[in-house]
C-alpha positions as CSV (number, residue, x, y, z in Angstrom):
1,X,-8.4,-10.9,-13.6
2,X,-5.4,-12.8,-14.9
3,X,-6.9,-16.2,-15.1
4,X,-10.0,-17.5,-16.8
5,X,-13.0,-18.6,-14.8
6,X,-15.6,-21.3,-15.1
7,X,-18.3,-18.7,-14.4
8,X,-19.0,-15.7,-16.6
9,X,-18.8,-12.2,-15.1
10,X,-22.6,-11.8,-15.5
11,X,-23.2,-14.8,-13.2
12,X,-20.8,-13.4,-10.7
13,X,-22.5,-10.0,-10.6
14,X,-25.9,-11.7,-10.4
15,X,-24.8,-13.9,-7.5
16,X,-23.4,-10.9,-5.6
17,X,-26.6,-8.9,-6.1
18,X,-28.7,-11.8,-5.0
19,X,-26.8,-12.2,-1.8
20,X,-27.4,-8.6,-1.0
21,X,-31.1,-8.9,-1.8
22,X,-31.8,-12.1,0.2
23,X,-29.5,-11.3,3.1
24,X,-32.3,-10.0,5.4
25,X,-34.1,-13.4,4.9
26,X,-31.3,-15.4,6.4
27,X,-29.7,-15.5,9.9
28,X,-26.2,-14.8,8.5
29,X,-24.5,-13.7,5.4
30,X,-23.0,-17.2,5.0
31,X,-26.5,-18.7,5.0
32,X,-27.5,-16.3,2.3
33,X,-24.4,-17.0,0.3
34,X,-24.9,-20.8,0.6
35,X,-28.6,-20.4,-0.6
36,X,-27.6,-18.3,-3.6
37,X,-24.8,-20.7,-4.6
38,X,-27.4,-23.6,-4.5
39,X,-30.0,-21.7,-6.4
40,X,-27.6,-20.7,-9.2
41,X,-25.8,-24.1,-9.3
42,X,-22.4,-22.7,-8.3
43,X,-20.0,-25.4,-7.2
44,X,-19.4,-24.2,-3.6
45,X,-20.6,-21.4,-1.4
46,X,-17.0,-20.5,-0.9
47,X,-16.8,-19.4,-4.5
48,X,-19.7,-17.0,-4.0
49,X,-18.2,-15.8,-0.7
50,X,-15.0,-14.8,-2.5
51,X,-17.0,-12.9,-5.1
52,X,-19.0,-11.1,-2.4
53,X,-15.8,-10.2,-0.6
54,X,-14.1,-8.9,-3.8
55,X,-17.2,-6.8,-4.6
56,X,-17.1,-5.3,-1.1
57,X,-13.5,-4.4,-1.5
58,X,-14.2,-2.9,-5.0
59,X,-17.1,-0.9,-3.5
60,X,-14.9,0.4,-0.7
61,X,-17.1,-1.2,2.1
62,X,-14.4,-3.7,3.1
63,X,-10.6,-2.9,3.5
64,X,-8.4,-4.4,0.8
65,X,-6.6,-3.7,-2.5
66,X,-8.9,-3.2,-5.5
67,X,-8.2,-4.9,-8.8
68,X,-7.2,-1.5,-10.2
69,X,-4.7,-0.8,-7.4
70,X,-3.2,-4.3,-7.7
71,X,-2.7,-3.8,-11.4
72,X,-1.1,-0.4,-10.8
73,X,1.3,-2.0,-8.2
74,X,2.2,-4.8,-10.6
75,X,2.9,-2.3,-13.4
76,X,5.1,-0.2,-11.2
77,X,7.0,-3.3,-10.0
78,X,7.7,-4.2,-13.7
79,X,8.9,-0.7,-14.4
80,X,11.0,-0.6,-11.3
81,X,12.7,-3.9,-12.3
82,X,13.3,-2.6,-15.9
83,X,14.9,0.6,-14.5
84,X,17.1,-1.4,-12.1
85,X,18.3,-3.6,-15.0
86,X,19.0,-0.5,-17.1
87,X,20.8,1.1,-14.2
88,X,23.1,-2.0,-13.8
89,X,23.9,-1.9,-17.5
90,X,24.8,1.8,-17.3
91,X,27.0,1.2,-14.2
92,X,28.8,-1.6,-16.0
93,X,29.3,0.5,-19.1
94,X,30.6,3.5,-17.0
95,X,33.1,1.2,-15.2
96,X,34.3,-0.3,-18.4
97,X,34.8,3.0,-20.2
98,X,36.2,4.6,-17.0
99,X,38.8,1.9,-16.9
100,X,39.6,2.5,-20.6
101,X,40.3,6.2,-19.9
102,X,42.6,5.3,-17.0
103,X,44.9,3.1,-19.1
104,X,47.9,4.7,-20.6
105,X,47.3,5.0,-24.3
106,X,49.5,4.0,-27.2
107,X,50.7,7.0,-29.2
């Protein structure tokens, strides 16, 4: 991830595992998430919910873009922008030198 987090990755993984383990003991996934957030001292249950959703996407059990896919798309977008800039420079150079060739030369 691009930004730093208040919570270490180990805590995130533990929270996600705990939600999966205690889910049968609660009437809903949200109730399990809220309980785990409270037990681990995580600020809000919404934080844990986001971690659970991200883990589900990464595992392929929920539709969405994985972190790896998002990084690949970002890399390709950067490359595409760089190639567009290079293409514009080449077009300008071709137009400049083409105009030079069209001018009658001094002999």
